[in-house]
C-alpha positions in Angstrom: 324.0 54.6 -75.7 327.1 54.4 -73.5 330.2 55.8 -75.2 333.6 54.6 -73.9 335.2 57.7 -72.4 338.5 56.6 -73.7 337.2 57.0 -77.2 336.0 60.6 -76.7 339.4 62.1 -77.6 339.6 59.9 -80.7 336.1 60.9 -81.9 337.0 64.6 -81.5 340.4 64.3 -83.1 338.9 62.8 -86.3 335.9 65.2 -86.3 332.2 64.8 -86.4 332.0 63.6 -90.0 334.4 60.7 -89.6 332.8 59.8 -86.3 329.5 59.4 -88.1 331.0 56.7 -90.2 332.3 54.9 -87.1 328.9 55.3 -85.4 327.2 53.5 -88.4 329.6 50.6 -88.0 328.6 50.2 -84.4 324.9 50.8 -85.2 324.9 47.9 -87.7 325.7 45.5 -84.8 322.4 46.5 -83.2 320.2 47.0 -86.3 320.5 44.3 -89.0 318.0 46.3 -91.0 320.2 49.4 -91.1 320.5 51.0 -94.5 322.8 54.0 -95.3 322.0 56.0 -98.4 324.4 58.7 -99.6 324.7 61.2 -102.4 328.4 60.6 -103.4 329.9 61.4 -100.0 331.1 58.0 -98.6 334.6 59.4 -97.9 333.4 62.8 -96.8 331.0 61.2 -94.3 333.6 58.7 -93.0 331.6 55.8 -94.5 334.2 54.0 -96.6 334.8 51.2 -94.0 331.0 50.8 -93.6 330.5 50.7 -97.4 333.2 48.0 -97.9 332.0 45.9 -95.0 328.2 46.1 -95.5 327.8 46.4 -99.3 324.2 45.1 -99.1 323.3 47.8 -96.6 324.8 50.7 -98.4 323.5 52.6 -101.4 325.2 55.5 -103.2 322.7 57.3 -105.5 325.2 59.9 -106.8 324.7 63.6 -106.7 320.9 63.3 -106.7 319.5 64.2 -103.3 315.9 64.4 -104.4 316.1 60.8 -105.5 318.0 59.9 -102.3 315.1 61.0 -100.2 312.6 59.1 -102.4 314.6 55.9 -102.4 315.2 56.2 -98.6 311.5 56.6 -98.0 310.8 53.5 -100.0 313.4 51.5 -98.1 311.9 52.8 -94.8 308.4 51.6 -95.9 310.0 48.2 -96.5 311.2 48.0 -92.9 314.7 49.4 -93.1 316.1 51.8 -90.5 317.4 54.3 -93.0 320.1 57.0 -92.7 320.8 59.4 -95.5 323.7 61.9 -95.8 325.1 64.6 -97.9 326.7 68.0 -97.3 324.3 70.0 -95.2 323.0 72.5 -97.8 322.2 69.7 -100.2 320.8 67.3 -97.5 318.5 70.0 -96.2 317.6 72.3 -99.1 318.1 70.6 -102.5 315.6 67.9 -101.5 313.4 70.0 -99.3 310.1 69.3 -101.2 310.7 65.6 -100.9 311.4 65.9 -97.2 308.3 68.0 -96.7 306.1 65.4 -98.5 307.7 62.1 -97.4 308.8 63.0 -93.8 306.6 65.9 -92.9 303.3 65.0 -94.5 303.6 61.2 -94.8 305.6 60.9 -91.5 308.0 58.3 -92.9 310.9 57.6 -90.6 314.4 58.3 -92.0 317.4 60.0 -90.3 319.0 62.7 -92.4 322.6 63.7 -91.6 323.9 67.1 -92.9 327.6 67.0 -92.8 330.0 70.0 -92.6 327.3 72.5 -91.6 327.9 76.0 -90.5 330.9 77.7 -92.1 333.6 75.1 -91.8 333.7 74.9 -95.7 334.1 78.7 -95.9 336.8 78.5 -98.5 334.3 77.0 -100.9 331.8 79.8 -100.5 328.2 79.9 -99.3 327.1 77.3 -101.8 328.8 74.8 -99.5 328.3 76.6 -96.2 325.0 76.0 -94.4 323.7 78.7 -92.1 320.0 78.0 -92.7 319.4 74.3 -92.0 318.2 74.5 -88.4 315.5 77.0 -89.3 314.5 75.0 -92.4 314.3 71.6 -90.8 312.7 72.9 -87.6 309.8 74.2 -89.8 308.9 70.7 -91.0 306.1 69.4 -88.8 307.0 66.3 -86.8 310.8 66.7 -87.5 313.3 66.1 -84.7 316.4 68.3 -85.0 319.7 67.4 -83.3 323.0 69.3 -83.2 325.7 67.3 -81.4 328.6 69.2 -79.8 331.4 66.7 -80.3 332.3 63.2 -81.6 330.9 61.3 -78.6 327.6 63.1 -78.9 327.5 62.3 -82.6 327.5 58.6 -81.6 324.8 59.2 -79.0 322.7 61.2 -81.5 323.0 58.5 -84.2 321.8 55.8 -81.8 319.0 58.0 -80.4 317.8 58.8 -83.9 317.8 55.1 -84.9 315.6 54.3 -81.9 313.3 57.4 -82.4 309.9 56.9 -83.8 309.9 59.6 -86.6 312.0 61.6 -89.0 315.2 63.1 -87.6 317.8 65.7 -88.9 321.3 65.6 -87.4 323.5 68.7 -88.0 327.2 68.0 -88.0 329.5 71.0 -87.5 333.2 71.7 -87.0 336.3 70.3 -88.5 338.8 67.6 -87.5 341.1 67.9 -84.5 338.4 69.6 -82.4 338.5 69.4 -78.7 336.3 67.2 -76.4 333.2 68.9 -75.0 331.8 66.0 -73.0 334.7 64.6 -70.9 332.4 62.2 -68.9 329.7 59.9 -70.1 326.1 61.0 -69.6 322.5 60.1 -70.3 321.7 61.5 -73.8 318.0 62.0 -74.2 316.3 63.8 -77.1 314.9 67.0 -75.8 316.9 67.2 -72.6 319.8 69.8 -72.6 323.0 69.1 -70.7 324.5 71.6 -68.1 328.2 71.6 -68.8 329.2 74.4 -66.3 327.3 75.8 -63.4 327.8 79.5 -62.5 326.0 82.4 -60.9 326.6 85.6 -63.1 325.1 84.7 -66.4 323.8 81.7 -68.4 324.8 80.7 -72.0 322.8 78.4 -74.2 324.8 77.0 -77.1 324.6 74.2 -79.7 327.0 72.3 -81.9 330.8 72.3 -82.0 330.9 76.0 -81.1 330.5 74.8 -77.5 334.3 74.2 -77.4 334.9 78.0 -77.8 332.2 78.7 -75.2 333.8 76.4 -72.6 337.2 78.0 -73.2 335.8 81.5 -73.0 333.9 80.7 -69.8 337.0 79.3 -68.1 339.1 82.4 -69.0 336.4 84.8 -67.9 336.3 82.9 -64.6 340.1 82.9 -64.1 340.8 86.5 -65.4 337.7 88.4 -64.3 335.9 86.3 -61.8 332.8 86.0 -64.0 330.9 82.9 -63.2 329.1 81.3 -66.2 326.5 78.6 -66.5 326.8 76.8 -69.9 324.0 74.7 -71.3 324.5 72.3 -74.3 321.2 72.4 -76.3 321.8 69.4 -78.5 318.1 69.2 -79.4 316.6 72.2 -81.3 313.3 70.5 -81.8 311.5 69.5 -79.7 312.8 72.2 -77.4 312.3 71.7 -73.7 310.5 75.0 -72.9 310.0 74.3 -69.2 313.7 73.5 -68.8 314.7 76.8 -70.4 312.3 78.9 -68.4 313.4 77.2 -65.2 317.1 77.7 -65.9 317.0 81.4 -66.7 315.0 82.5 -63.7 318.0 83.3 -61.5 320.0 85.2 -64.1 319.8 88.8 -65.3 322.0 88.1 -68.4 321.0 85.4 -70.9 323.1 84.6 -74.0 322.7 82.2 -76.9 325.5 81.2 -79.2 325.3 79.3 -82.4 327.2 78.7 -85.7 324.0 79.4 -87.7 322.0 82.4 -88.9 320.4 84.4 -86.2 317.2 84.0 -88.2 315.4 80.9 -87.0 318.2 79.1 -85.1 318.9 78.5 -81.5 318.6 82.2 -80.5 315.2 82.5 -82.1 314.1 79.3 -80.4 315.2 80.4 -76.9 313.7 83.9 -77.4 310.4 82.3 -78.3 310.5 80.1 -75.2 311.0 83.1 -73.0 308.3 85.3 -74.4 306.2 86.4 -71.5 308.3 84.8 -68.8 311.3 87.2 -68.5 311.3 89.9 -65.8 312.1 93.6 -66.5 315.6 93.3 -65.3 316.6 90.4 -67.6 318.3 90.9 -70.9 319.2 88.5 -73.7 322.0 88.6 -76.2 322.0 86.4 -79.4 325.4 85.6 -81.0 325.5 83.8 -84.3 325.9 84.4 -88.0 324.4 87.5 -89.7 321.4 87.3 -92.1 323.4 87.6 -95.3 325.9 85.7 -97.5 329.1 87.5 -96.7 332.7 86.8 -97.7 334.3 83.4 -97.9 337.4 82.4 -96.0 339.1 80.0 -93.7 337.1 78.5 -90.8 339.0 80.2 -88.1 338.9 83.6 -89.9 335.1 83.4 -90.3 334.6 82.5 -86.6 336.7 85.4 -85.6 334.9 87.8 -87.9 331.5 86.9 -86.5 332.7 86.9 -82.8 332.3 83.2 -82.5 335.9 82.5 -81.6 336.9 82.2 -78.0 338.1 85.8 -77.8 335.2 87.1 -79.8 332.7 85.4 -77.5 334.6 86.8 -74.4 334.5 90.3 -75.8 330.8 90.2 -76.6 329.9 88.8 -73.2 332.0 91.3 -71.3 330.5 94.2 -73.3 327.0 92.8 -72.6 327.7 92.6 -68.9 328.9 96.2 -68.9 325.9 97.5 -70.9 
């Protein structure tokens, strides 16, 4: 899927959720059998234009995610290319048994899109935050798990999922007016990470919209302290490209993972598992992410700062790690 570079700024300015709706409009041009099924989130998922234009290819089941997965599975069996969407905790956990049986066990193809994942909805509390979905969806056999970094990568993920032979979970993070991560077009391939910055002192693996803060932190560390950072966009959490990871870290003593997800079962755990038995004695790894608890609620920027996932928080953690 080629994304017009002139639209990258637009996609990022409206955020990943709204971009998902635009991606579905484009996807319908290619797939006449596209069916979008939602759980009362047409506006939240940016789907109002799609809903109004393609009424026969849109279904709102209300706040009933278990039914949504059952209906979507039936539509998939009838030959539709089905996308479902709801807020991430409800898309991934409220209907988990149905996902396990229909997508994991029966291997029925649908693409599930969890919107507003991470802590962007921090003011609503941890009922609406989602710090567990990567670990949960990764545990379903046969599930492909994607976490795009910006709007243009949302579009690429949506098209890749539609073409993929099997169930997919797409995790959307961040708010509106986020910055562009991918300034140039590139070949998006499920399972193949993207190297955004090449450096010599340390390597960072990150996923989702938090890559914006990683890029800014890397640039400031280069300008202010001469620290040269390699930054890898891991847009696919499953299947993970183990050989790519092992090959990339071999020339670095310091390895860092950064994610807007619990440190239990997310990107850090996945990278650690890849590197078991392959790291030398002089290599160290630091995992940055959200703690394994349901803490206080708050504004998005406040929570990122609290958990050292802001630009400044990432910089401080990395510098302390280099000096340790």
